[in-house]
N, C-alpha and C positions, 0 to 999 in steps of 0.2 A: 537195127534193133531199136524199138521204141517202148515207151511206157506212158500210157495216157491216163493214169490214175495214181497220182502221188499227192500225199498230204504234207503240208509244211506247218510251221508254228501258227499259221492263221487258223488252223483247226485246233480246238481245245485239246485234242488228243494227238496232235502232231509233234514229233520230237525235233525235227531239223529245220533250220532257217533255209530260205531260198538259196542262199549262196552255198550252204553245205550240200543241199540237194544237187545243185549243178556240179559241184566238185565231185560228188559220188557218181553222177551221171557220166562225167568225163572219164572217170576211172574204169567204168564198165563199157565205155565206147557207145553210149546211147547217141542216136542221131536225132531223136525227137522226143519231147516229153510234154506232159500236161500237168499243171497243178490242178487239183480237184478238191479244194478244201470245203469243209462242211459249211454250207450257207454263208460263204465269205469270199469276197473278192480282194481282201486286204493285201495279199502278196502278189497279185497278178501284174501290176505295173513294174515291180521289181523283177519279176520273172522275165518280162519283155526286155529289160535292160541287160540282164544276165545272159539271155539268149544272144543278143547282139555281141556281147563281149566274148562269149564262149564258142559261138558258131553252132550251137545246138539249136535245132528248130523248136519253137515253143508254141503250145496251144493254151490259151487262157481258158480254164475250166472251173466249174463250181459243182459240188455235189449237193443237191438239194434233198432235204428230207420231205417226203410226200406221203400221202395216205391214199390207198386204193382198196376198196372192199375190206376195210378194217385191218389192213396190213400196212406196216411201214415199208415203203419202197424208196430206194435211193436212186435219184435221177441225175445223171451227169449232163451238164449243159456246156457245150464247147463253143468257143469263139464269141462269147458275150463280151461287150465292151466294158472293161472295169471302171471307166470314167462316166458311164451313163448314169445320170441322176435318177432315171426311172428304175434302173437295176438297183442302185444303192438304196432307194426308198423301199423297194420290195424286200431287200435283205434285212433292212431295219425292222420291217413289219414281221418278218419271220423270226428275228431275234426275240422280239417281245412275246411272240406266240410260244417260242421255246422256253422262255422264262416261266410262263404260265403252265406249260406242260411239266416243267421241273417241279413247280409247286404241287401239282396234282400227283406226280410220282412220289414225292415225299409223303403225302397223305396216304397213298397206297401202302408204302413201306411201313408207316406207323401202324396202319391197320393190320399188317402182318406181324406186328409185335416188336419191330425194331425201334430203338430210341434214336430220333433224328429230328432236327429242326431245319426248316428252309433257310432261315437267316444265317445259321452257322455254315451250312453247305455253301451258300453263295460267298460268304466271307472267305472260306477256304479256297474257293476257285478264283478269288480275286477279280470278280466281275465277269469272268468267262463262263460259258456254260459248263457245268460240272461233267467230268468224265466218269466212267464206271469206277475208276480207282478213287476218285474224289468221294463218291458215296461210301466206298469201303473204308477209306481212311477216317472219314468223319464219324461213321458209325463205330469203328473200332476204338475211337478215342473215348467212348463212353464205357465205363466199367460194366454197366448193365448188359452191354452187347457181347462182352468178351467170352461169355460162357455159351454163346449160341453157335452150334456147329454149322449152321447155315452160313455164317459169316467167316468162321475160321477157315473154311476151305479156300478162301481168297487170300488169306494171310500167309499160311505155310502149308496148305493142303494141296489137293490135286488141281485146283483152279488158280493157284497162286502164280503160275508162269506168266499170265497176262490178265491181272484183275481189270485193267482198262477195258479189254474186250469181253472177258468172261462174265463180269457182272452184268453187262448189257445183255449178253446172250441168255443168261439165266433168269434175269428179272425184268428187264426193260423192253425187250422187243415184243412184237405181236405174239400172243399166246402165252406170255409169261405173267406172273402174278402182279407186277407193278406196271404193266403196259398201259400207256395213255396215248390214244391216237392224236396226231397233229391235225385237228379238224380244219384248221385254216388253210391247209395246203393239199387239196385233192390233186392226185397225179395228173388227171386229165387237164385241169386248168393250168397246172405248172407247165405241161407240154406246150399248151397254146401260148403261154406267156413267153416261154423261151423262144418259140418260133417268131413271135411278134417282135422280140428284141434282136432278132437276127441270128439266133443261136441254133445249135443242132442238139436235140434231146436224145440221149442214149440211156437205156436201162442198165444200171450197174449190177454186176454179179447176179444175173437173172435166175440162177438156181434157187434164190430165195423166194421166187414167185411161181405160183402154179402156171402151167403152160397155157391154160385157158385165159388167164389174166394177161399173159404176155401177148397173146393174139388180140385180145380186146384192146390193149394199149396201142398195138400197131395199127389197129383199125381207127384209133383216135390220133393218128399222126406221129406216134413214136417213130424216130428215124433210125434207131440202131440198137444193137445188143452188145454188151461187153462179154463176148464169147470166151475170150482167153482171159482167165481170172484166177487169182490164187484161191478162190473159193471152189474152183471146179476141178474134179478129177478128169481123167481122159475120156471116160464114157459121157460125163456131163457136157464136156466141151464138144464132143462129136454131136450130141443131141441138139445143142443150141446152134452149132454150126449149120446143121441140116435145116433147122427152123429158120434161121436168118436167111439162108439161101432160098428156101421155099418162099418166104415172104418178101424177098428182095430188099432187105434192109441192111444198113451198114453193120460191119463186123469190126469191133475194136478190141484192143488188148490193154489191160491195166492190172498192175500188181496189187493196188490198194495199199501201197507202202506207207507206213506211219513212222518207221524207225524201230530198231530192234527192242527198245525198251517197251514199246507199245504192242507190237506184233512180232514176237521173236522169230517166228517161222517164215516171215514174208521178206523176200529179197527184192531190192530195187531191180526192175526189169526181169523179175524171176518167174515169168510165165512163158509157156511155149507159144509159138505162132505169132510172136510180136514183131512182124515184118514191117519194113518201111512202107510197103504198098498200102497198109491199113491207114497210115497217116495221110498218104496221098489221096485216098478215097474220101477220108474225112474232110480234107481241104476242099476237094471238088464239091462235096455236098454243101459246104458252107460258102461256096463261091469264092474261095481263096486260092491263090497261086501256090 
């Protein structure tokens, strides 16, 4: 049993430390796991050490924010070297681009009538990139916003079960009113950069992406699809399983676990089809034993 999409505290919306993740992985008898923090390699070296200590096989991964045809796409990159100066410089460039994206998101939210300042948002997130919950809490701190039913739903209403995720889904992702594309990071060039750095690029939870775009990205050297995902029901899983087999790309399995506080309905290793052979095939694709 494997899980190739796990977030740690290196993600601004990750709840658990690397050691806590490995402890939970041992409790559910995982044989292999991958950290896939948002645009960060910060906990990968520790993950390697914990793998040696625990006997669980470890894949260093990163989940990159990218943009394709005016959509936010999440690209998983496996087996990148966390000590690579070229990789770390790239991640630093992305971080600064994400800060500028945050500034523009704040402006969009202000245009929608919310009281919010960029500086207070960044203070509240203590230098990390703000999560959906950060936006909600900072806006809720202003009395002028408290009568707004659009915000109230994230406090004690139907979207309050996970404001971390739900505010992003309702306001920040493509097609929503405060969406701002990350223009610095086209998916096609990110794929090529990952390949250049010796990694394996895989599209996370592809149900977010029109199938025509999935085919276009495979034509541009995308190497795999996260077929087994907490985002997918049985029918969606079968659809992308057939697509992956048709196009002869890798099939991976990942829960997108962030911790119960962040995603209450997502369990570590909580996806079907998470067989060891998927890990073996990923290693083969990366030229690893």
